C-alpha positions in Angstrom: 151.5 61.1 53.3 150.5 64.6 54.1 147.4 65.7 55.8 146.7 69.3 54.5 144.3 71.3 56.0 142.3 72.8 52.7 140.8 75.7 54.9 144.4 76.9 55.3 145.6 80.1 53.9 149.1 78.1 52.8 147.1 75.5 50.9 144.7 78.2 49.1 148.0 79.9 48.0 149.6 76.7 46.9 146.5 75.8 44.9 146.2 79.3 43.3 149.9 79.0 42.2 149.3 75.7 40.8 146.5 77.0 38.5 148.6 79.9 37.2 151.2 77.5 36.8 149.1 75.0 34.9 147.9 77.9 32.8 151.5 78.9 31.7 152.1 75.3 31.0 149.1 74.7 28.8 149.8 77.9 27.1 153.7 77.1 26.6 154.4 80.3 28.5 156.8 80.8 31.5 157.5 83.3 34.0 160.1 85.9 33.2 163.5 85.3 34.6 164.1 87.8 37.3 165.3 85.4 40.3 169.0 85.2 40.8 170.2 81.6 40.9 172.0 82.3 44.3 168.5 82.7 45.8 167.4 79.3 44.6 170.4 77.6 45.8 170.0 79.3 49.2 166.3 77.8 49.1 167.6 74.2 48.1 169.7 74.2 50.9 167.3 75.2 53.6 164.2 73.6 52.0 165.7 70.3 50.9 162.5 68.1 51.3 160.7 70.8 49.5 163.4 70.8 46.4 163.0 67.0 46.3 159.7 67.2 45.8 160.1 70.3 43.0 162.7 68.0 41.5 160.1 65.1 41.0 157.4 67.7 39.5 160.2 69.2 37.1 161.4 65.6 36.0 157.7 64.6 35.3 156.9 67.6 33.3 159.9 67.4 31.4 159.5 63.6 30.7 155.7 64.0 29.7 155.5 67.6 28.3 158.9 68.6 27.3 158.4 71.5 29.6 161.4 72.8 31.4 160.7 74.4 34.9 162.1 78.0 35.1 164.2 79.0 38.0 161.5 81.5 39.1 159.0 78.6 38.9 161.1 76.7 41.2 161.5 79.1 43.7 157.8 79.6 44.1 157.3 75.9 44.1 159.8 75.3 46.8 158.3 78.2 49.1 154.7 77.0 48.6 155.7 73.5 49.4 157.7 74.4 52.3 154.9 76.4 53.9 152.5 73.3 53.4 155.3 71.0 55.1 155.8 73.8 57.9 152.2 73.9 58.8 151.9 70.0 58.6 154.6 70.1 61.4 152.5 72.3 63.6 150.0 69.9 64.3 
């Protein structure tokens, strides 16, 4: 139920991330794990709505493509989705 402004920078960043994420998925690659799990835990607490969305994405990818979403990927997705949600609230 989001009405996203496609001219917005946060949207552009999110789409760019999804393009690279999709390429990694297709090429069976993943980001190098550099993120500490504690950062992910903090983001999950702070951006609970985004984390729920990332859980759904992760479950879908695991079920249909046997792809495990890495900690780094989860961090990036949570942040991008949180930015979209935040910009949505400003309207």
